[in-house]
C-alpha positions, 0 to 999 in steps of 0.5 A: 576502138576497134577502128582505132586499133585497126588504123594503128595496126595499118600504120604499122604496115599490116594490110587491112584484112590482117589489121582487122583480125588482129584488132578483133583478137586484141579486143577478145583478149581484153574481153577474156581478161576482164571476164577472168577478173570479174569471175575472180571477184565474184569467187572472192565475194561468195567466199567472203560471204560464206566465211562471214556466215560460218563465223558465228558457228564458232560460238557453238563449239565447245572447248576441248577438255584437257587430260593429265600429261601430254603424250611424248612425241618422240 
């Protein structure tokens, strides 16, 4: 893949050294985007599992008792 990117950059007029650097930079950017996506997915999964584990606690909560009249706000 790096050779293909390098060849494409050289076809656009870049010299071999610059094309190699740009190909490595493009590959690095792709890896960074994929890593960010994977970290987002793992965080989303962890929060989803945490939510499912906390959900049964709703059954343990008491309903609030109602007191007479409501307090006027203004």
